[in-house]
C-alpha positions, 0 to 999 in steps of 0.5 A: 522088491520089484526091479526099478532100473532098466536099460530102456523104458518105453512109455506107451504100449501101442504099435510104436511102443510094444514093437520098440520094446521087443526090438530092444529086448532082442538087442539085449537091453533090459526093457520095460513098458509103461502102459496106463490102459491096455497093451496094443494102444489105440490102434489095436484096441480102438483104431486100426484093428476094430475098424477093419473088423467093422468094415469087413462086416459091411463089405460082406453085407454089401456083397449079400445085396449083390448076390444076384449079380453072381448067380446067387440068391440071398433073401431077407438080408439083415444085421444085428449091430450088437453082434457086429460090435461084439465081433469087433471088440473080440478081435481087438481083445484077442490081439491085445492078449497076443501083445501081452503074450509077446511081452512075456516071451521077450521077458519085457516088464510091463508096468501098469500106470501113468508116467511122468518125467523128472530130471535124472542122471543118464536119462529122465526118471520115470515116475509111475502112478498106479491105479491106487495112486501110489508113485514108483520111480523107475530109472533107465539109461534110455527113455522112449516116449511112445504115448500116441495121440487122441482125437482132436476136438473143436474148441467151440461151444456146442461142438464138443463130443458128448458121447450121445449125439456127438461121437468120437471114434470110440462111440462110432466103434461101439454103437448101441443101435444103428443110427438112421442118419449121420454127419461126419465132420472131416474126410480124412481116412478116419472120417471116410472109413466111418462114413463108408461103414455106416452108409453100407449098413443103410444110414443116410450119411453126409460128409462135411470137409473144409477144404476143396476135396475129400481125402485131402492127403491123397492125389487130387485125381484119386480124391475126385474118383473116390468122391464120384464113387461115394456119391454113386453109393448115395453119400452126400459130400459137402466140400469147402464147407464148415460146421458153424454150430450144432443144436441138440434136440430131444432125439436129433442134432441139427448142424448149421453149415456154411460153404465157401460162397456163404450159402448156409443150410441146416442138416438134421441127423441122429449122430455127428462123428468128429473126425478132424484129426488127432493131437499128440498125448504130450500133457502131464509128462513134464516135457516142458520142465525138461526142455523138450520142444512141443509144437502144436501138440507134438514133440519136435525131434532133433533128428531122424533117430527120435532124439528130443535134445534131452539126454537119454530121451527119445520120441516116436510115433504119433506123439512125434508128428505126422504121418500118424500111422501105426506102421510109421510108429513101429518102424520109427521105434526100431530105427530109434532103438537100433541107433541106441544100440550103435547099429548103422541105421538110416533115418526113415524116408517119409516119402516111402511110408504107404498110406491106406484107407479101408473104405469101399472102394479102398484107397492106398498111396505112397510117395509124391502126388502129381501136384507135389511132384511138379511143385518139387521141380520134377518133369514127370511122366504119369501112367494110369490104368483103370480096373475096367481093363483088368480081367481079374477086377471084372471077374470079381465084380469090382471094375471101378478102380484106378492105378496111377504112377508118377515117374521122373522124366529124366531119371525114371525114378518112381516118385509116387503111386496112387490107387483106388479100388478093390484090395489096393491096400494089399497091392501098394506094398509092391510100389513101396518095395520099389521105392525103397529099392530106388526102382526105375521104370525099367525094373518095373516094366520087366517084372513079370506080374501073375495073371489073372491078378489085380496086380497086373493093373500096377504093371499096366500103369507103369507101361502107360507112363511110357506109352506101352500100355497093352490092355486099354 
């Protein structure tokens, strides 16, 4: 008879859940993971990884069209959308299989099915319904919710996803044919990445955003720079604009939008992508009956260690609220399970969590924006360095970019760093390490950056904040 008692049961096999399970096993806990669909979760199967595979294809396609700049010839450039999607799905499948292999390596039991919770002795009991509809009860000393989140939809007639005209990220990841025109509703990371992918492959793309700027989570200066670049690429950006109604035709869909001044217009496209955020998977788990507080689709935690207030029950990752990032989920899970093991751990500092958007040009940031630093009462020093002053950026043919750093004027503390340009998602970790180590401007200024690299722009930005910039 299969084992039903464990030290730790993790519900959800995404980047939060499977990483938590591995750390639990490393700490000597008998561990199980309940997963209803596929190991790796949304991120690996339908989010972070497959979107990056698509964006890599679009990046190469973009470079093909610039071949002449580099002294190369490329003629009759075309693409096969079916093969592009096939590669993306293959990448996701390879990594999903890898996660399953890690479960075996660490002797973690994977339980296939959908979980719900009921009151238990040490922690809530986990009742798992398998695909045949059979229930099995599992007990654990500690139960960790890592159920993730799903795309938010608009509860308004005509704006619900239908898989044909109105897409969520799943349909946008697996198009059967390349649409000629697309309207993207929402300009956060998900919306802008899809807008960038489809625009690069030749679609006519319009982005609609309710607030006053795109990428609203980013520093305002970076958002403005990004909007300028996207418009140069031919993208239409409509800020302070709301979609009021969608009308489906035989082969197109018409979006009726209105801006903040009341000006209305109709935009006819082949497809609409909804990218208006996410909501946690909190339904049908039995959370309310257990006394877990749920607010606007997310579990409210009692502290920085994932505790829900119910004995033996914890929550991590997207289901536990913003920021909705895979790396946040993984680290949050490690903190949670190490605390359970009695280790001396510190709660996560959310200001030290980097955010990345893999559009063209890329966007990355960590810490406070200029506006938020001022709102927090800091007197600040701000440094900027454009990629046009970077020898490596010019050699790459990628001279459109900016590195911006923000310091506390009195202490020299690095408060925030904001980037836009080629490969900045691979650069941001330098400032993340700096913030984690509580770096001041002195350490950064005296760090030797290799030449020629894009990272030199990071150094120059710090120097600029203290009136010592060299190459501009």
